[in-house]
N, C-alpha and C positions, 0 to 999 in steps of 0.2 A: 481322228476324232478326239475331242477334248475329254469326253466322259467315258471313252472306251468303245471297243468294237461291238459289244452286245447292245449297248444303248443306241449306238448308231444304226444298227440293223433294225432294232425295234422301232426307232423313230421313223424309219423309211417304210417298213412293211405294215405296221399296225394300223395306220389310218386308212389303208386300202381295203381292209376287211369290211364286208357289208354289215356284219352284225354289230360293229362298233357304232354305225349310224343309228341302229335301233337302240342300243344302250344309251347313247347320247340323247336321243329323242325322249326316251322314257325318263331319263334323269331330269331333263329340262321340264317335262310335263309334270313330274312329281313335285319339283320345286314350285312351279306355278300353282298347282293345286294347294300346296302348303301355304303359299302366300295368300291366295284367295280365301282360304279357310280362316287364316288369321285376320284378314280384313273383315270378313263377315262376322267373326266373333267380336272384334273390336267395335265395328259399326253397330252391331246389335246390342252391345252392352253400354255404350257411351254415346253421348250426343256430341257431334263434332261441330264446334262453334268457330274455331279460328285455325290458323296455320300451326299453332303450338300443339294442338291435338294431333294434327297430321305428323308433326315431328316426333311425337311420342310413339306413333305407329311405326315410323321409320326406325326408331331405336329398337323397338320390340321386334320387328321383323328381322333386323340385322342380327340381333342376339339369337333368334331362333335359327336363321339360315346359317349363321357361322358354325353353330354346333352341328346342324344337320349335314352341311356340306363337308365339314371335317370328318365326321363319322362315316359318311358315305365314301369319301376318298380313302380312308384307312381300310375300310372293309373291302373296297374294290381292289386295293393294292394287295391285301392279304389273299383274296381269292385268285387274283391274277398270278401272283407268285406261286401259290400252291399248285395251280393248274399247270403252269410252265414247268415246275419241278417234276410233276407227275408225268407230263409228256416226255420230258428229257429222260426220265427213268425208264419209261416204256421203250424209247428209241435205243437206249444202250443195252437193255436186257439185264439179266441177273448178274 
């Protein structure tokens, strides 16, 4: 493995866990809700006349989602790493 044996094992075993499908579904659903909410706010506050108005929405949603996805990924990595360290500590004992 190019990235090491730990990454190789995780890349093989992690996608098989059923709870990850739930996490991914909740993640996609929350992004969809965020995007729909942004659309409703924009459509409710502005009149859309041409494609330039739609492009402004695209720019705004990209800025919102870039921050939201980055934050969610950092938090998920932190929680995952801390849970793995705790499990490893429990396996080895004091």
